C-alpha positions in Angstrom: -14.7 -11.6 16.5 -13.0 -10.9 13.9 -11.8 -12.4 10.6 -7.5 -12.8 10.1 -8.1 -11.1 7.0 -10.1 -7.0 8.4 -6.5 -6.9 10.3 -4.5 -8.1 7.0 -6.5 -5.4 5.5 -5.4 -2.9 8.2 -1.5 -3.9 8.0 -2.5 -3.9 4.0 -3.5 -0.6 4.4 -1.0 0.6 6.4 2.1 -0.9 4.5 0.9 0.7 1.4 0.4 3.7 2.6 4.2 4.0 3.6 4.9 2.7 0.4 2.8 5.3 -1.7 4.1 8.3 0.6 7.6 7.2 -0.3 7.0 6.7 -3.7 5.6 10.8 -3.7 8.9 11.6 -1.6 11.5 10.0 -4.4 9.4 11.9 -6.7 10.5 15.4 -5.2 14.0 14.1 -4.4 15.1 12.2 -6.8 18.3 10.1 -5.7 21.7 10.0 -7.0 22.4 7.1 -8.1 18.7 5.9 -9.6 17.7 2.4 -11.3 16.6 1.0 -14.0 12.9 0.7 -13.0 13.3 4.2 -11.4 11.2 6.4 -14.1 8.5 4.4 -14.1 7.9 4.6 -10.8 6.8 1.4 -8.7 7.2 1.9 -4.8 3.5 4.4 -6.4 1.8 1.8 -7.8 2.9 -1.2 -5.7 1.5 1.3 -3.1 -1.6 2.0 -4.6 -2.0 -1.4 -5.3 -1.6 -1.8 -2.2 -4.3 -0.2 -0.5 -7.2 -0.8 -2.5 -7.1 -4.6 -2.0 -5.9 -3.9 2.1 -9.2 -1.2 1.0 -11.2 -4.6 -0.6 -10.0 -6.6 2.3 -11.0 -4.4 5.0 -14.2 -2.7 4.1 -15.5 -6.7 2.8 -14.7 -8.3 6.3 -15.7 -5.1 8.8 -19.4 -5.9 10.0 -18.2 -9.9 10.0 -18.7 -11.9 12.8 -18.1 -15.1 13.5 
């Protein structure tokens, strides 16, 4: 039986990948009306942060059993 943090890590990896992909898409296809923080590319930063944290949780818990 895997701990809950194993599955949280998988979900964070998946969601971070989707957000990162969206941020990369928006770099090459910018919207017509840009938000205030668009030039900082928050989708890319948060996607990377979520993937790193999810990867840490996934790899730390993948071999632990209850």
